N, C-alpha and C positions, 0 to 999 in steps of 0.2 A: 689518406684518400677517403676512407669511410667517414672520417670526421667532416671533411669538406662536403661530401655528399649529404650528410645529415643536416648540416647547417643550411645548405642550398634548399633542401626539402622543407625544412622548418620555415625558412624565409619565404618560400613560395606559398606555403600554407597560410602564413600570416598575411601576405599580400592578398591572396584570394579571399580570406576571411574578412579583411577590412574592406575590400571592394564590395563584397556581398552585403555587409552591414551598411555601407554608405548608400547603396541603391535602395535599401528598405527605408532608410531615413529620408531619402528624397521623394518617395512616393507620398502623394497627398490624397487624403480621402475627402470626398465631397461632404461639406458640412450639412447638417440637417436644415430643413426649410426654416425652422425657427431660428437657428443660428444665422442664417442668411438674412432673414428679416431684421434680427437684432443688429447685425453689422451695418445694415442700410437704414436703420430707424430714423436717422436725421434727414434722410432723403425722402422719407415717407410722411413727413409732417403735412398736415392739411389734406390727408387722404382718408378714405373710409374703407375699412376692411370689409370685403364682400364675403360673408359667412356662408359656406355651402350648407351648413346645418339649418339655415333659414328656408331651404328648399326641401321638397319631399324626398329627393335623392340627389346624389352627386351627379347622376346623369341629367337631371332637370337643371341643376346649376350650370353644368357644362354647356348644355343646349342653349339655355337662356342667355348666357354671357359670351359664349365663344363659338357656338355652332358645332361643338364637338361632343363625343360620347365616351362612356366608360370603356368602350372597345379599344380606344386609343390612349386614354388618360386614366391613370389610377388615383391621382391626387392633384389638387390645384390650390394655390394660394394667390389671392387677388386683392390688390389695393388699388382704388381708383380715386382720382381727384375730381372727377366729373360732378359728383354731388355738390362739391364746393366750387364748381365752375372753373377748375384748373385742369391742365392737361396731364398731370402726373398719372402714370399707369405703371403698375408693377405686377407681373405675373410670373409664377413659378409653376410649370407643369411637370409632372412626373409621368413619363410615357409608360404604357404597359409593355410587356415583353414583345408582344406582336403589334404594337402600335404603328400606325402608318405615318411615319415622320413627314413625308411629303404632304399629306393631307393636313396634318397639324400645322405645318409651316404656312401652307396656303391660307388656312382659316385665320391664323394669327396675322399674317400680312394684310388680309382684308380688314380685320379688326383694327389694326393700327392705322391703316389708311382712313378708316371711318373716324377714328379719333382726330386725325389731322383735319379731315373735312369738317367735322363738328366745330373744331377750333376756328377754321377759316370762315365759318358762317357766323361766328361771334358768340356761340353758346358756351365756349370755354376760352380761357386765356392762358398764355404761357408759351414756352419754347415747344416747338412741334417736331423736333428730330426724334426718331425712335430707332431701336435696334432689337433684333431677334437673335438670341445667342443660344447655341446648342452646347451642352456640356454633359457628357455621359448620357444618362437617361433623363436629364433635365432640359427643359427649354424655357428660356427667359424671354419675356417681352417687356421692354422698358421704355419709358418716356418720363420726362420730368419737366415741370413748369419752369425750372431754373436750369440754364445751360450748364453751369458748373456742377450741379448735383447730378444732372444727366450723365456727364462725363465720369463722375465718381462712381455712379451705378454701373456704367458700361465697363469701366476699368475693373471694378470688383468682380463682376460676372465673368469677364474674359479671363481673369487670372485664376478662377476656380479650377 
């Protein structure tokens, strides 16, 4: 009887231990911004990196490009095809802890609509579908001049 009880306890512990380990193995961590850019590098051909360091401050960069401030955004990575007259646009925003998600999404929606309107006026060419995707403390705004690359970017960001 004691032996059966001991075997049952050991089996239960092994099962619990293996379930705990498998849950940790399933947890994904968000890649760094640089890793994300590297993973999507083939989709960012014919774009220009918009360097926040070219501005007096991150706040100036955010205001000039997105109408946002450091109150809501702690970091931004932006690639645009507009200087090369194409619709490709890739943005990674890192929200601050107290960032106003609704405001950020409204500003990004306005920015992406402006991209579409600019293309419709003939100043840029390419595919004009876009998506805004939230993952943890990151918000992505994506558009690509090529429909297949847009889908590739969209799938990658949604799977993070």
